[in-house]
MARPADREN-617089 format. One record per residue: residue in one letter; x negated, y, z negated of N, C-alpha, C in turn. Coordinates in steps of 0.2 Angstrom, whole numbers. Atoms other than C-alpha are relative to their C-alpha. Last residue first. Layout:
! residues N
A, X, Y, Z, X, Y, Z, X, Y, Z
...
***
This chain:
! residues 231
T, -5, -3, -5, -106, -32, 16, 3, 6, -3
W, -5, -3, 3, -122, -39, 8, 5, 3, 5
L, -6, 4, -1, -136, -51, 13, 6, 3, -4
G, -4, -3, -6, -150, -38, 15, 7, -4, 1
L, -2, -6, 3, -158, -43, -2, 4, 4, 5
R, -6, 1, 5, -159, -61, 4, 3, 7, -2
I, -5, -5, -2, -170, -56, 19, 6, 0, -5
K, 3, -7, -2, -186, -64, 13, 5, 5, 2
M, 2, -3, 6, -177, -79, 5, -3, 7, 1
L, -6, -3, 3, -169, -83, 21, -1, 3, -6
R, -3, -6, -4, -186, -84, 30, 6, 3, -3
I, 5, -6, 1, -193, -95, 16, 3, 6, 3
L, -2, -2, 7, -178, -107, 17, -4, 6, -2
Y, -6, -3, 0, -181, -108, 36, 2, 3, -7
E, 1, -7, -4, -199, -112, 34, 6, 4, 0
E, 4, -5, 4, -196, -125, 21, 0, 6, 3
D, -5, -2, 5, -183, -134, 32, -3, 5, -5
E, -5, -5, -3, -196, -134, 46, 5, 2, -5
K, 3, -7, -1, -209, -141, 35, 5, 5, 3
N, 0, -3, 6, -197, -155, 30, -3, 7, 0
Q, -7, -2, 1, -194, -159, 48, 1, 4, -7
E, -2, -6, -5, -212, -160, 52, 6, 3, -2
E, 4, -5, 3, -215, -172, 36, 1, 7, 5
E, -3, -2, 6, -201, -183, 42, -3, 6, -3
I, -6, -4, -3, -208, -184, 60, 4, 3, -6
K, 2, -6, -3, -225, -189, 52, 6, 5, 2
N, 2, -5, 5, -218, -201, 40, -2, 6, 3
C, -6, -2, 4, -209, -210, 54, -2, 5, -5
L, -4, -5, -4, -225, -210, 65, 7, 2, -3
D, 4, -6, 0, -235, -218, 51, 4, 6, 4
L, -1, -3, 6, -222, -231, 49, -3, 6, -1
I, -7, -3, 0, -223, -235, 67, 2, 3, -6
A, 0, -6, -5, -242, -236, 67, 8, 3, 0
K, 3, -6, 4, -241, -247, 51, 0, 6, 5
T, -4, -2, 5, -230, -259, 60, -2, 6, -4
E, -6, -3, -3, -240, -260, 75, 5, 3, -5
A, 2, -7, -2, -256, -263, 64, 6, 4, 4
H, 1, -5, 6, -247, -277, 55, -2, 7, 2
A, -6, -2, 3, -242, -285, 71, 0, 5, -6
E, -3, -4, -5, -259, -285, 78, 7, 3, -2
E, 3, -7, 0, -267, -291, 62, 4, 5, 5
S, 5, -2, -4, -255, -306, 62, -2, 7, -1
A, 4, 6, -1, -244, -315, 49, -6, 2, 5
H, 6, -1, 3, -238, -298, 42, -5, -6, 2
R, 5, -5, -4, -225, -297, 55, -6, 0, -4
L, 6, 4, -1, -215, -312, 47, -6, 4, 4
M, 3, 3, 6, -202, -302, 38, -6, -4, 1
F, 3, -5, 4, -198, -292, 53, -4, -2, -6
D, 7, 2, 3, -196, -307, 64, -3, 5, -4
K, 0, 7, 4, -177, -305, 66, -7, -2, -3
S, 2, 5, -4, -177, -286, 71, -1, -7, -5
D, -6, 4, -2, -167, -274, 61, -2, -6, 4
C, -3, 3, 6, -182, -267, 52, 6, -5, 1
L, 5, 5, 3, -191, -264, 68, 3, -4, -6
A, 0, 5, -5, -176, -255, 76, -4, -6, -3
S, -6, 3, 1, -175, -244, 61, 1, -6, 4
W, 0, 3, 7, -193, -240, 61, 6, -4, -1
G, -1, 8, -2, -193, -236, 80, 0, -4, -7
S, 6, 3, 0, -200, -218, 77, 0, -8, 1
A, 5, -3, -5, -185, -209, 82, -7, -4, 1
D, -2, 2, -7, -173, -220, 73, -5, 2, 5
M, 0, 7, 0, -182, -219, 56, 2, -3, 7
P, 7, 2, 0, -186, -200, 58, 0, -8, 1
D, 1, 4, 7, -167, -197, 62, -7, -3, 1
P, 0, 7, 1, -167, -185, 77, -2, -3, -7
R, 6, 3, 0, -162, -167, 75, 0, -8, -1
N, 2, 4, -6, -145, -163, 80, -7, -2, 0
P, -4, 6, 0, -139, -157, 63, -1, -4, 6
R, 2, 5, 5, -154, -145, 62, 4, -6, 0
V, 7, 3, -2, -151, -136, 79, -1, -6, -5
N, 0, 3, -6, -132, -131, 78, -7, -4, 2
K, -6, 2, -2, -127, -125, 61, 0, -4, 6
W, -3, 4, 5, -143, -123, 52, 6, -3, 3
W, 4, 6, 1, -152, -116, 67, 3, -5, -5
L, -1, 5, -6, -138, -105, 72, -4, -6, -1
Y, -6, 2, 0, -138, -97, 54, 1, -5, 6
I, -1, 5, 5, -156, -95, 53, 6, -3, 0
E, 5, 5, -2, -157, -86, 70, 1, -6, -5
K, -3, 3, -5, -142, -75, 65, -4, -6, 2
L, -6, 3, 2, -149, -70, 49, 3, -4, 5
E, 3, 5, 4, -166, -65, 57, 6, -5, -3
K, 3, 4, -5, -157, -54, 70, -3, -7, -4
A, -5, 4, -3, -146, -47, 56, -2, -5, 5
T, -3, 5, 5, -160, -43, 45, 5, -4, 4
A, 5, 5, 1, -170, -34, 59, 3, -6, -4
S, 1, 4, -6, -155, -24, 64, -4, -6, -1
Q, -6, 4, -1, -151, -19, 46, 0, -4, 6
Y, 0, 5, 5, -169, -14, 43, 6, -4, 1
P, 5, 6, -2, -171, -5, 60, 1, -5, -5
S, 0, 3, 7, -155, 6, 58, -4, -6, 1
E, -4, -4, 3, -155, 18, 74, 1, -3, -8
E, 4, -5, 4, -171, 9, 79, 5, 5, -4
G, 7, -1, -1, -161, -6, 84, -3, 5, -4
L, 1, -6, 3, -142, -5, 82, -7, 3, 1
E, 0, -5, -5, -140, -19, 94, -1, 7, -3
I, 6, 0, -3, -144, -31, 80, -1, 5, 5
E, 5, -2, 4, -130, -25, 70, -7, 0, 3
W, -1, -7, 0, -117, -27, 84, -6, 3, -4
D, 3, -3, -6, -124, -44, 87, 0, 7, 0
L, 7, 1, 0, -121, -49, 69, -4, 3, 6
I, 3, -6, 5, -104, -41, 69, -8, -1, 0
R, -1, -6, -3, -99, -52, 85, -3, 6, -5
L, 5, -1, -5, -107, -67, 77, 1, 6, 4
A, 6, -1, 4, -96, -65, 61, -6, 1, 5
A, 1, -7, 2, -81, -63, 72, -6, 2, -3
A, 0, -5, -6, -84, -79, 81, -1, 7, -2
P, 7, -1, -3, -88, -88, 65, -1, 4, 6
D, 0, -2, -7, -71, -84, 57, -7, 1, 3
C, 6, 2, -3, -67, -91, 40, 0, 1, 8
G, 3, 7, 0, -52, -83, 33, -7, 0, 3
G, 0, 3, 7, -43, -66, 38, -3, -7, 1
N, -6, 1, 3, -37, -60, 55, 0, -3, -7
W, 0, 5, 5, -53, -52, 61, 7, -1, -3
Q, -5, 6, -2, -51, -43, 77, 1, -5, -5
E, -6, -3, -1, -58, -26, 70, 5, -6, 2
D, -3, 1, -7, -73, -35, 64, 7, 2, 0
C, 1, -6, -4, -81, -28, 48, 2, 0, 7
W, -4, -6, 3, -73, -41, 36, -1, 6, 5
P, -6, -2, -4, -80, -54, 48, 4, 6, -2
K, 2, -4, -6, -97, -53, 39, 6, 2, 4
E, 1, -7, 2, -89, -60, 23, -2, 5, 6
T, -6, -2, 3, -81, -77, 28, -1, 8, -3
E, -7, 1, -3, -92, -84, 41, 6, 3, -3
V, -1, -2, -7, -109, -76, 37, 7, -1, 3
F, 1, -8, 0, -108, -77, 18, 2, 2, 7
E, -6, -3, 3, -101, -95, 18, 0, 8, 1
V, -6, 1, -5, -115, -100, 30, 6, 3, -2
M, 1, -5, -5, -128, -92, 18, 5, -1, 6
S, -2, -6, 2, -120, -102, 4, -1, 6, 5
E, -7, 0, 0, -122, -118, 14, 3, 7, -3
M, -2, -1, -7, -140, -114, 16, 7, 0, 1
V, 2, -6, -3, -144, -111, -2, 3, 1, 7
G, -4, -5, 4, -134, -125, -9, -2, 7, 3
Y, -7, 0, -2, -140, -137, 5, 4, 6, -4
L, -1, -2, -7, -158, -134, 2, 7, 1, 2
L, 3, -7, 0, -157, -135, -17, 1, 3, 7
R, -5, -5, 3, -146, -150, -17, -2, 7, 1
E, -5, 0, -5, -158, -159, -5, 6, 5, -3
S, 3, -4, -6, -173, -155, -16, 5, 1, 5
Y, 0, -8, 1, -163, -160, -31, -2, 4, 5
D, 6, -3, 4, -160, -177, -24, 0, 7, -1
H, 4, -5, -4, -143, -182, -19, -5, 3, -4
Y, 6, -3, 4, -133, -197, -26, -4, 4, 5
Q, 6, 3, -2, -116, -200, -18, -6, 3, -4
G, 0, 7, 2, -99, -197, -25, -6, -4, 2
P, 0, 2, 7, -97, -181, -16, 0, -7, -1
V, -5, 5, 2, -104, -178, 1, 1, -2, -7
L, 2, 7, 0, -114, -162, 2, 6, -5, -2
G, -3, 4, -6, -106, -146, 6, -2, -7, 1
T, 5, 4, -4, -118, -138, -6, 3, -3, 6
R, -3, 6, -3, -107, -124, -14, -5, -4, 5
L, 1, 1, -7, -117, -112, -25, 3, -7, 3
Y, 4, 6, -2, -111, -107, -42, 0, -1, 8
H, 5, 1, 5, -104, -92, -51, -5, -6, 2
F, 6, -3, -2, -93, -86, -37, -6, -1, -4
K, 5, 3, 4, -80, -99, -41, -7, 3, 3
Y, 6, -2, -4, -68, -93, -28, -6, -3, -3
V, -2, 0, -7, -53, -101, -37, -6, 0, 5
W, -2, 6, -1, -58, -105, -55, 2, -1, 8
R, 3, 5, 4, -69, -91, -61, 3, -7, 3
N, 7, 1, -1, -66, -78, -47, -3, -6, -4
R, 1, 1, -7, -47, -80, -47, -8, -2, 2
I, -2, 7, -1, -46, -81, -66, -1, -2, 7
Y, 5, 5, 4, -57, -66, -68, 2, -7, 2
R, 7, 0, -4, -48, -56, -54, -4, -5, -4
H, -1, 4, -6, -31, -60, -62, -6, -1, 4
V, -1, 7, 2, -37, -54, -79, 1, -5, 6
K, 7, 2, 2, -44, -38, -71, 1, -8, -2
G, 4, 2, -6, -27, -36, -62, -7, -2, -2
P, -2, 6, -3, -18, -37, -79, -4, -2, 7
W, 2, 6, 4, -30, -24, -86, 3, -7, 2
T, 2, 5, -4, -26, -12, -72, -3, -6, -4
F, -5, 4, -3, -15, 1, -80, -2, -7, 4
F, -5, 0, 5, -26, 11, -92, 6, -5, 3
P, 2, 5, 6, -41, 7, -81, 5, -1, -5
S, -2, 7, -1, -32, 16, -66, -2, -5, -6
I, -7, 2, 1, -33, 33, -73, 2, -7, 0
Y, -2, -3, 6, -51, 38, -75, 7, -2, -2
Q, 5, 0, 6, -62, 29, -62, 4, 2, -7
T, 3, 7, 1, -49, 23, -49, -4, 0, -7
T, -6, 4, 2, -38, 39, -50, -3, -7, -2
F, -1, -3, 7, -54, 50, -48, 5, -5, -4
D, 5, 2, 4, -59, 39, -33, 1, 2, -7
P, 0, 8, 2, -42, 40, -26, -6, -2, -4
V, -6, 2, 4, -42, 59, -28, 0, -7, -1
T, 1, -2, 7, -59, 62, -21, 5, -2, -4
E, 6, 3, 3, -57, 52, -5, -1, 1, -7
T, 1, 7, -2, -40, 55, 3, -6, -4, -3
L, -6, 4, 1, -35, 71, -5, 0, -7, 1
W, -1, 0, 7, -52, 79, -6, 6, -5, -2
Y, 5, 4, 3, -56, 74, 12, 1, -1, -8
G, -2, 7, -2, -40, 81, 18, -5, -5, -3
F, -6, 2, 4, -43, 97, 8, 2, -7, 2
P, 1, 0, 7, -61, 99, 15, 6, -3, -4
A, -7, 0, 3, -57, 94, 33, -1, -1, -7
N, -5, -1, -5, -72, 98, 44, 7, 0, -3
Q, 1, -7, -3, -85, 101, 31, 6, 1, 5
R, -1, -5, 5, -80, 86, 20, 0, 7, 3
T, -7, 0, 2, -78, 75, 35, 1, 5, -5
K, -3, -4, -5, -96, 80, 41, 8, 0, -1
T, 3, -7, 0, -104, 76, 24, 4, 3, 6
E, -3, -4, 5, -94, 60, 22, -1, 7, 0
W, -8, 0, -1, -98, 53, 39, 3, 4, -5
E, -1, -5, -5, -117, 57, 36, 8, 1, 2
S, 1, -7, 3, -116, 48, 19, 1, 5, 6
W, -6, -2, 4, -107, 33, 28, -1, 7, -3
G, -5, -4, -4, -120, 31, 41, 5, 3, -4
G, 1, -7, 1, -134, 27, 29, 5, 4, 4
L, 3, -2, 6, -135, 9, 35, -1, 7, 0
P, 7, 2, 2, -125, 7, 51, -2, 2, -7
L, 5, -5, -2, -106, 11, 51, -7, -4, -2
A, 6, 2, 3, -90, 0, 51, -6, 5, 2
H, -1, 6, 3, -72, 3, 54, -6, -3, -4
P, 2, 6, -4, -74, 21, 57, 1, -6, -4
Q, 5, 4, 4, -64, 34, 47, -2, -6, 4
E, 1, 6, -3, -55, 47, 59, -6, -4, -4
I, 7, 4, 3, -49, 61, 49, 0, -7, 3
G, 5, 1, -6, -36, 72, 59, -7, -3, -2
F, 6, -5, 1, -28, 79, 43, -5, -1, 6
L, -3, -7, 1, -11, 70, 46, -6, 5, 0
G, -3, -1, -6, -20, 54, 52, 3, 7, 0
Q, 6, -2, -4, -30, 54, 36, 2, 2, 7
L, 2, -7, 2, -14, 55, 26, -6, 2, 5
H, -5, -5, -2, -7, 40, 35, -2, 7, -1
K, 0, -1, -7, -22, 30, 33, 4, 5, 3
K, 7, -4, -2, -23, 34, 15, 0, 1, 7
I, -2, -7, 1, -4, 29, 13, -7, 4, 2
R, -4, -3, -5, -8, 12, 22, 2, 8, -1
S, 4, -1, -6, -23, 9, 11, 4, 3, 5
Q, 5, -6, 0, -14, 12, -5, -3, 1, 7
M, -4, -6, 0, 0, 0, 0, -4, 6, 0
***
């Protein structure tokens, strides 16, 4: 209701409020609006802020209780969702990786779309990518925001599209096929078979190590831009 009233008043005073602006853009918009429509700015920005700060607290305690319940038991902002299959054992290293990355996905798909005019609510990867592309295109106009969005998009697409399609080390090395073979338990009988088994196992370990390093690389990249993950 308050938002509709504010938009109506802004229309009366000819105030056009952008849907989104680059970092630092809101300060410039506020300065220009205050100069061009001082009374309109006071009525649509100052009065609501004053009401929120000094008057609303006397009437908003039910809302605070509702927000606490929602944040505590519905959205559960106090912990990271892993997306891992429940009922199965997961190493802490796996929980750590998935907790961080799935929280990044949740941020991208459910918070970034807030700035998209076509967003209709809920999880919207397409809207999120549009906003990220818009931020990237800011370039020198807002270099930190642009660079953060570019990095975030690469990490997001890697986690969503690239990593799930990586080959399983046991399958790619031939270890799975070897373990399923009928003569697997007899392969220690000859040095040649033993050497072949060792080579396959070494390849399996190498692929697994490379994938672990890739996971670590993207985790570090995400940590480096974590302070820029806000909307």
